[in-house]
Legacy VTK file of the C-alpha trace (Angstrom):
# vtk DataFile Version 3.0
C-alpha trace
ASCII
DATASET POLYDATA
POINTS 331 float
27.065 41.616 -0.032
24.599 39.824 -2.342
26.899 36.798 -2.538
27.013 36.656 1.246
23.207 36.688 1.452
22.948 33.884 -1.094
25.574 31.862 0.750
23.614 32.340 3.957
20.361 31.184 2.372
22.086 28.155 0.906
23.516 27.308 4.317
20.083 27.526 5.926
18.631 25.172 3.331
21.576 22.832 3.624
20.973 22.579 7.358
17.307 21.768 6.758
16.141 25.138 8.137
13.364 27.049 6.426
14.310 30.111 4.434
11.848 33.048 4.615
9.968 31.900 1.507
9.587 28.381 2.872
7.689 28.989 6.112
5.518 26.033 7.075
1.929 26.768 8.089
2.375 24.507 11.106
4.357 25.725 14.116
5.426 22.133 14.745
6.467 19.132 12.639
3.968 17.503 10.294
3.333 14.064 11.776
3.070 11.332 9.133
2.035 7.754 9.887
5.058 5.494 9.487
3.372 2.427 7.990
6.173 0.059 7.017
4.750 -1.883 4.051
6.119 -0.874 0.680
3.392 1.170 -1.018
2.564 3.162 2.130
6.247 3.768 2.875
6.819 5.006 -0.685
3.875 7.400 -0.733
4.747 8.661 2.739
8.245 9.418 1.450
6.890 11.250 -1.619
4.496 13.363 0.434
7.175 14.062 3.050
9.641 15.275 0.422
7.054 17.646 -1.040
6.040 18.943 2.392
9.683 19.626 3.217
10.895 21.009 -0.103
7.732 22.798 -1.201
6.103 23.923 2.028
9.138 24.271 4.292
7.768 21.850 6.880
9.706 19.527 9.105
8.271 15.999 8.974
8.190 13.415 11.742
7.274 9.762 11.191
5.095 8.085 13.801
5.823 4.345 13.548
3.131 1.738 14.044
0.428 -0.361 12.395
-2.778 0.906 10.873
-5.354 0.587 13.687
-3.472 2.468 16.431
-2.211 5.017 13.910
-5.779 5.827 12.844
-6.758 6.099 16.494
-3.841 8.515 16.868
-5.201 10.413 13.872
-8.427 10.957 15.775
-6.542 12.167 18.858
-4.347 14.520 16.844
-1.176 12.544 17.564
-0.900 11.901 13.804
-1.755 14.335 11.000
-1.705 12.121 7.900
-2.078 8.416 7.067
-1.285 7.886 3.381
-3.311 4.682 2.920
-6.866 4.075 4.125
-8.360 1.171 2.153
-12.051 2.075 1.897
-13.315 -1.298 0.665
-12.369 -2.922 3.961
-11.337 -0.180 6.385
-10.160 -0.829 9.915
-12.811 -0.289 12.577
-10.835 2.632 13.996
-11.378 4.594 10.760
-15.154 4.059 10.885
-15.236 5.032 14.556
-13.149 8.195 14.167
-15.056 9.210 11.025
-18.383 8.854 12.829
-16.989 10.993 15.649
-16.035 13.706 13.136
-12.355 13.567 14.056
-10.872 12.418 10.725
-11.567 13.000 7.049
-10.432 11.619 3.668
-8.387 13.955 1.502
-6.834 12.828 -1.810
-6.933 9.399 -3.435
-3.558 7.712 -3.140
-4.722 5.314 -5.850
-8.289 4.466 -6.921
-7.708 0.934 -8.130
-6.110 -1.196 -5.422
-6.699 -4.912 -5.860
-6.431 -8.031 -3.722
-6.665 -11.670 -4.650
-5.097 -15.093 -4.992
-2.278 -15.278 -7.508
-0.251 -17.855 -9.417
2.678 -17.222 -11.790
1.798 -16.948 -15.475
4.380 -19.588 -16.428
2.262 -22.087 -14.509
-0.915 -21.558 -16.534
0.189 -20.489 -20.020
2.992 -21.149 -22.445
4.567 -24.349 -23.795
5.801 -25.497 -20.364
2.633 -24.687 -18.409
1.940 -27.355 -15.780
-1.616 -26.203 -15.074
-3.072 -24.828 -18.320
-6.641 -25.253 -17.078
-6.082 -23.533 -13.738
-8.188 -20.412 -14.077
-10.227 -20.061 -10.891
-10.110 -20.851 -7.199
-12.491 -23.721 -7.897
-9.800 -25.390 -10.024
-7.247 -25.453 -7.193
-8.508 -28.743 -5.743
-7.573 -30.558 -8.973
-4.054 -29.163 -8.884
-3.228 -29.424 -5.197
-0.384 -31.907 -5.908
1.430 -29.128 -7.789
1.498 -27.021 -4.630
2.504 -29.822 -2.255
3.224 -28.710 1.290
6.500 -30.384 2.361
5.232 -30.532 5.946
1.911 -32.142 4.929
2.517 -33.982 1.636
-1.155 -34.872 1.209
-2.070 -31.213 0.939
-1.160 -28.215 -1.142
0.225 -25.064 0.474
-1.548 -21.728 0.311
0.450 -18.669 1.343
-1.895 -16.408 3.285
-0.991 -12.930 4.571
0.389 -12.112 8.018
-1.391 -13.604 11.027
-3.623 -10.975 12.582
-4.073 -8.859 9.455
-7.636 -8.387 8.145
-6.753 -10.208 4.910
-5.569 -13.260 6.869
-9.003 -13.728 8.409
-10.780 -13.189 5.082
-8.546 -15.677 3.243
-8.927 -18.283 5.998
-12.697 -18.024 5.651
-12.445 -18.227 1.871
-10.543 -21.516 2.113
-13.507 -22.899 4.057
-16.174 -21.406 1.801
-14.466 -22.683 -1.368
-14.138 -26.176 0.111
-10.339 -26.044 0.106
-9.518 -26.181 3.817
-9.085 -29.951 3.690
-6.848 -29.814 0.635
-4.541 -26.887 1.408
-2.588 -25.899 4.477
-3.181 -22.314 5.467
0.304 -20.856 5.917
0.217 -17.579 7.840
3.531 -15.899 8.405
4.746 -13.825 11.299
5.825 -11.042 8.957
5.172 -9.869 5.434
8.836 -10.240 4.507
8.903 -13.885 5.578
5.955 -14.741 3.355
7.147 -12.780 0.349
10.622 -14.308 0.640
9.122 -17.803 0.310
6.888 -16.743 -2.586
9.699 -14.978 -4.438
11.991 -17.967 -3.990
9.425 -20.118 -5.828
8.947 -17.481 -8.536
12.667 -17.174 -9.191
12.957 -20.953 -9.560
9.797 -21.122 -11.683
8.097 -23.466 -9.254
4.349 -23.740 -8.629
3.072 -21.397 -5.907
-0.348 -20.026 -4.972
-0.626 -17.067 -2.640
-2.607 -14.040 -1.570
-1.251 -10.618 -2.432
-2.342 -7.101 -3.160
-1.585 -4.332 -5.573
0.012 -1.937 -5.809
3.110 -3.733 -4.587
6.627 -4.353 -5.807
5.785 -8.046 -6.280
3.029 -7.301 -8.804
5.302 -4.820 -10.514
8.254 -7.215 -10.771
6.618 -10.513 -11.770
4.094 -11.665 -14.376
1.271 -12.989 -12.224
-2.290 -14.147 -12.881
-5.116 -13.481 -10.432
-7.358 -16.525 -10.052
-11.009 -15.960 -10.857
-13.529 -15.837 -8.019
-17.263 -15.179 -7.995
-17.854 -11.521 -8.838
-17.852 -9.217 -5.861
-21.198 -9.196 -4.086
-21.666 -6.918 -1.083
-24.216 -9.145 0.647
-22.010 -12.235 0.333
-18.981 -10.201 1.426
-20.773 -9.024 4.578
-21.918 -12.572 5.274
-18.355 -13.847 4.818
-16.928 -11.357 7.303
-19.628 -12.021 9.901
-19.644 -15.830 9.807
-17.219 -18.233 11.483
-18.178 -20.975 9.013
-19.153 -19.261 5.754
-20.689 -21.284 2.954
-20.180 -18.675 0.226
-17.388 -16.303 -0.725
-16.798 -13.567 -3.248
-13.889 -11.779 -4.855
-12.258 -8.915 -3.038
-13.681 -5.562 -4.068
-11.507 -3.137 -5.981
-10.617 -0.564 -3.367
-10.205 3.176 -3.475
-7.333 4.035 -1.164
-7.463 7.520 0.301
-5.314 9.765 2.457
-6.678 9.971 5.982
-6.218 13.254 7.835
-6.918 14.708 11.222
-9.878 17.058 10.916
-7.718 19.786 12.458
-5.094 19.741 9.702
-7.158 21.704 7.165
-7.900 24.334 9.806
-4.253 24.793 10.776
-2.635 24.303 7.358
-5.119 24.871 4.498
-2.437 25.044 1.764
-0.836 21.828 2.971
-4.255 20.155 3.157
-4.961 21.401 -0.381
-1.887 19.524 -1.594
-3.054 16.300 0.053
-6.533 16.742 -1.453
-5.054 16.787 -4.972
-2.593 13.940 -4.387
-3.371 10.966 -6.639
-1.546 8.202 -8.517
-2.451 4.780 -9.915
-1.831 1.241 -8.767
0.173 0.526 -11.926
2.521 3.483 -11.477
3.016 2.693 -7.801
3.834 -0.967 -8.519
6.335 0.148 -11.156
8.081 2.481 -8.706
8.146 -0.196 -6.010
9.566 -2.836 -8.362
12.333 -0.440 -9.453
13.203 0.309 -5.828
13.336 -3.389 -4.972
15.529 -4.193 -7.966
17.983 -1.392 -7.165
17.903 -1.988 -3.418
17.075 1.620 -2.610
15.028 3.037 0.252
11.525 4.519 -0.079
13.072 7.964 0.426
15.533 7.423 -2.428
12.810 6.104 -4.727
10.597 9.069 -3.833
13.288 11.355 -5.268
13.413 9.187 -8.410
9.655 9.608 -8.725
9.870 13.386 -8.291
12.628 13.630 -10.904
11.028 11.330 -13.497
7.275 11.976 -13.061
6.895 15.781 -12.903
3.711 15.709 -14.962
2.087 13.661 -12.205
3.080 15.529 -9.047
3.104 19.093 -10.383
-0.657 18.789 -10.890
-1.011 18.521 -7.106
0.619 21.865 -6.379
0.386 25.593 -7.114
3.096 26.572 -9.645
5.222 28.422 -7.099
5.253 25.445 -4.715
6.018 23.037 -7.570
8.952 25.264 -8.528
10.339 25.072 -5.008
10.118 21.280 -5.037
11.809 21.087 -8.441
14.638 23.392 -7.346
15.081 21.329 -4.190
15.804 18.218 -6.226
LINES 1 332
331 0 1 2 3 4 5 6 7 8 9 10 11 12 13 14 15 16 17 18 19 20 21 22 23 24 25 26 27 28 29 30 31 32 33 34 35 36 37 38 39 40 41 42 43 44 45 46 47 48 49 50 51 52 53 54 55 56 57 58 59 60 61 62 63 64 65 66 67 68 69 70 71 72 73 74 75 76 77 78 79 80 81 82 83 84 85 86 87 88 89 90 91 92 93 94 95 96 97 98 99 100 101 102 103 104 105 106 107 108 109 110 111 112 113 114 115 116 117 118 119 120 121 122 123 124 125 126 127 128 129 130 131 132 133 134 135 136 137 138 139 140 141 142 143 144 145 146 147 148 149 150 151 152 153 154 155 156 157 158 159 160 161 162 163 164 165 166 167 168 169 170 171 172 173 174 175 176 177 178 179 180 181 182 183 184 185 186 187 188 189 190 191 192 193 194 195 196 197 198 199 200 201 202 203 204 205 206 207 208 209 210 211 212 213 214 215 216 217 218 219 220 221 222 223 224 225 226 227 228 229 230 231 232 233 234 235 236 237 238 239 240 241 242 243 244 245 246 247 248 249 250 251 252 253 254 255 256 257 258 259 260 261 262 263 264 265 266 267 268 269 270 271 272 273 274 275 276 277 278 279 280 281 282 283 284 285 286 287 288 289 290 291 292 293 294 295 296 297 298 299 300 301 302 303 304 305 306 307 308 309 310 311 312 313 314 315 316 317 318 319 320 321 322 323 324 325 326 327 328 329 330
């Protein structure tokens, strides 16, 4: 009889159904924002696996980009967004926060960075072609190294995707730093298109200058140097964002990236919300996980399981012991 009961419980779990000890606090699926860029996809996969294995919840992904997903968070169409960048948040987050419809829970990572990068082999070592390239102000002297094949008189700067917040900021920085006449401002239609061009140059050890952010698989996989900019200054930053023709610019601020939640989640699922409040990693660890996933060609969901198997000291601190045990046994 006991063997039959155990077989039945195993069958329920195998079918993805909750056993009695794994009842989710929600009477519906947990709705996670399906942001598609690598760090958000990875952390969404980690949190989803814990919600499923530890709390017995079914998880649904709501695909989309950040602004409409945050608006959906305010409406209750989405429960969790794993990455809200507080240094430069989308307007929807400010609006929904002011309306009291969303709240920050845990810190996905406290040390996200953005900037303009070049490969280390370009600026240091016996074969360095630009040993004195240290700051954005030095780029003008080295523009021939970054020649744009479509405009040979200019260098090429790889911006981020057209329409993203960072694309507008970088375009203004090119003007403020006096580089708009010396560099073409290449804005791709997708993140993958841009990173494919950048990685091609890195693999061939060619000169390339580009915007990127961390954590990301690119920063985890390659030895890159962030070019110096004037130290972050809030007044100059606000001026830069507001002006169409800025005369000054400043470095990107280091950003704390938090988990955004519908205000209703904590009311309906306090234990689940408690997990998200304790969730935290670092930019370095995230970049490492993303680089491993890229190298192996595995999905965010597969790499999330690698993380859970290899970093128990990190994620067990987010959970009560009995929930952590359920996650561990589910691996």
